[in-house]
N, C-alpha and C positions, 0 to 999 in steps of 0.2 A: 511558481518558483522562478526559474531563469526567465520567465515571461514578465517578471518584474511587477506583478500586481497580485493582490490577494482579494478573494471574493468577500462580500460584505459579512458573511457569517463568521469570518475570521478577523476582519478588519474593523467592523463597527464595534465600539466598546460595549454596547448593551448586548449584542449578539454573542460576542466573545465571552462575556461573563456567564452566559447560560449554556455555552457549548458543552461543558462537561456534564452538568445536570441532565441535559437532554440526551446524552449518550453515555450513561453510567457504566454500561457493561463493556469493558475493553479487553475481554478475554481473547479477542483476535490478536492481541499483542503477545500472548503466551508463546506462540510458535516462534516469533522473532527472538524473544528472550531465550528460548531453548536453543536456537541456532547460535546465538551469541555465546552461550555456555559451551556448546558443542565445539565451536571454533576457538574456545579459550581466549576470546577477545578481551583485551584490557582497555583499549582506546576506541571509542565509538563515535561516529558522526551520524546524527539523526537529522536527515534532510526533510524539511517541512515539519518541524517538531511541534508546531501549533501551540497548544496550551501546556506542553511539556510532560504529558503523562508518561510516555515511554522513556524519555530522557531521564526523568526523575526516578523511574523504576530501576533503571540500570545504575544510575548514580548511587542509589540506596544500597546496591549490592557491591559497591566499591569500585565501579568502573569509572574511568576518565571519560566524560561525555561532553561533546559539543553539540548544541542544538542550534539550527539555523532556520529562520522563517521570515518571509517578507511581510507578515502581518504584525504590526507593532502592538495592536490591541491584544492579540493572542499571547505575544511574548510578555506583555504586562501581567496577564493572568498567570503565566508560568513563573515569572519572577516573584510573584506574591505567595507562592506555595511553599510549604515547609520543605527544607532541604534544597531550595533553589540555588543557594550559594555553592553547591557542589557541582553545578553545571556551568559551562561556558556558553553564554547565550549570544548569538549573532543575529542582528537584524539585517535581512537581505536574502538573496537567493543563494544557490550553491556556489555561484561564482565569487561570493564574498568570503568564502572560507579559504584560509591560507593552507599551504601544505602542512598537515599535522601528523602525517604518518599513521593514520588510523588503521586499526586492524579490520574494522568493519564499518560499513556505511549502510544505513537503512532508509527506505522510503515506505512508510507504513500506510495502510488504508488507501485513500484515493490519490495520494501524492503524485505517484508516477503518471497516472492518467490525467491529473489536473494540469500537468505540463503539456498542454495540447498542441502548441506550435512546434514545428520541426526545428526552428532555430533555438528555441528555449530548451527543448529536449536534448539537442546536440550539445549545447553549452553546459547543461547539467551533467551529462555523462562525462564530458571532458573535465569539468571541475571536480567531480567526485573522484575520478581516476587520479587526478593530481593530488587530492587530499589523502588518498590511501597509500599505505606503505607497499613496496613490492610484494606481491602475493596476498595483499589484503582482499577483502570480499565486499561485494555489494549485494544486498538482499532487498527485493521489492516485490510488489504484487500487482497483478492486472487481471482482467476478466476476459473470458472468451466472448467475442461479439456475437457468435452464432446463437448464444442463449437469449439475445434480445431482452436483457434485463429491464430495459427502460419501459417495457410494456406495462409494468406494474407501478410506474411512477405517477400516481394520481392521489388525490385527497383521500378517497375511500380506503385505499390500501396502505397509506403512509401516515395517517393522522395519529398524533400522539398529544396527550395533555399531561403536563407535569406541574406539580406544585413545588416551585424552587424556593428554598429558604432565603429570606431576605429580598426576594423579588416578587413572589406571588405566583399565580397560575399563568403558565405560558402554553399556548397551543401552537402546534407546528405541523406542517404537512408539505409535501412536495408535489409539483405538477410538471409534467413533461412539456417542454416548449418546442423543441425542434430536433430532428434527426437528419443530419446532412452528411452522408457517408459515414466516416468513422467518428464524427463529432456529434455528441449528444448533449443538448442543453436543457437544463431544468431550472425551475424556480422554487426556492424554499420560502415559505410564508410563516411569519412569527407574529402571534397576537398576544400582547401583554394585557392581562385582565386588570391590572392595577390602575392603568390610565387609558386603556383602549388603544394604545399605539400599535400600529401594524407596520412591520418592517419586512422587506423582501430581499432575497439574495439570489442572483442568477449565477449559475455555474455551468461550465462546459468540460466534459470529460472526453478524452480520446480513447476509443476502443481499438487497440492495435492488433492486427493479425500476427500470427506466429512469425511469418516470414519477415515482416517489418521489424519486429523486435529483435530477432536474431541477427538480421543484417545491420541494424543500428549498433548493437552491442559489439559485433565483430569489427565494425568500422571504427569504433572508439577504443579498441585495444583490449576488450574484455574476452575472457575465456568462459563460456557458459558451462558451469560445472554440474548444475542439478536443478530440477524443477520439482516442487513438492505441492501437492494439494493442501489447502488449508482446511482446518476443521470448521464446520458451521459453529457459530457462537450461540450462547444461550439466547442472546437478543434476537438473532436470526430465527431461531426456532419459535420464538414467541411472536414473530411478524411485527415487531415494533420498529420504529425508525429513529434516525439520528441525523444531525446536520452533516456529518462527514463520514458516516458509515459507508462502506463499499456497497454498491448497488446489489439488489437481490439476485445474486448469481453465484451462490455457493455450490460446490467448494471453490474457493478462490485460490488460484495458483500463486505460489511464491517462487520467484526465480532466485536461485542461489548462484551467484556469479563469482568467479575467481579472477582477480586482476593478474595479468601476466602476459608475456610475449606469446603470440600465436604460434602454434606448432602445426606441422603437417597432419591433417586429419587421417585417422586410421580408417580402414574399410569395414569396421565392425559396428553394427547397431544392435542394441538390446532393447526389446520392449519390456519394460518392467511394470508389473502391476502390483500396487500396494495392497497388502492383505490385512491392514489394521493391526500391525504388531505394536505400534505405539499410539498414544492419543493423537498424534499429529500426522504421522506418516508411517508407512510400512513398506516392506520390500518383498518381492516374490517374482522371480524371473519368469517371463512368459513371452515368447515370440523372439525370433532372431531374423535380422534382415541384412542385406549387404548393399552398401552405397559408398561412393568415395567421400561424401560429406555428411549427409544426414537423411533420415527417413524414419519410418515407423515399423515396429514389429509387433504382431499380435495386437493386444489391447494397450500397448504402451503409449499413452498420450496424456498430457497434462493441460494446464491452461495456457501454456506458452510453448513455443518450439523449444526443444530440449537438446541443446547441442553441447557436447563436451569434446574438445579437440582431442581425439584419441578414442573416445567412446561416446556414443549417443544414448541418452536415456529417455525413456518415456515413463512418466510416473502418474499413476492414478490411484488414489486411496479409496479402497472400497470397503474398508473396515468401519468407516464412519459414514452414516447415511447422509447424503447431501441434502441441503435445505431445499424446499420447493422454489421454483423460479421467482416467485414474488415475495420471498421471505424477508428481504431487507431493502430499505430505501437508500438512496444515495447519501 
């Protein structure tokens, strides 16, 4: 995104064309759609929209949607889909988006972690903040580095073979290349049976710690409202892989952020443990702590630090069994 480049599996025309067929199950987007409905959002900015699956889903429900992505080939795929004329497409990173008074901005799947550089991440948070209306929301996801999801990123555990209409059989797998602190680099390999062409795409994700995320958000004027565990998808349960699926680290936390002026933090912390009241998240109070800023009570903990100015929440959904650590490839 604001790092002003796109990985080959989004930018190369041949790889962009098979992105959706290799990752057909996008039930991970259901939680985002549910939050958009919960917030009664009418205008949405989809940052890192890729081939447009989520943007088109929302547009089909009558929402005013803007999708932005630095990969021209992915946008070409998006623009060719039915209903694409309902979405405003922008080629570029988040800094290319004008102030549009969006109710909601999203960064689904690996988008937030793919913005690996501190300058790009800072620029993205600023640009999204400017694009939101006062009181608008940003929703994105990230994974807990303590799970070391990358240990399962190898051919044996990520191999998939798909017969893509109009293309033929495509084989795909992922190999871990390097782990340097919070930066994890992996290579996706694609083999096209029709002509034997082999293409590769190297990607780097940043696994941010809780403290880093909360500090970054506060520094850019966000109020952290909520953290919710994400449900494992059907694809995760079947241990198949996809080019941009989040790493095998379910449940994946979604941070629900509210834009607005920072207020004096209260001295009340609640540890909240989800009990599976809904398919996506549940609530059940468990644990109380005291701190001037933030902390944890009982078993209240999500995939991110969970700060709300006034009340701190820890969320952990236990009504939905988490996928095994190697359940999904990057």
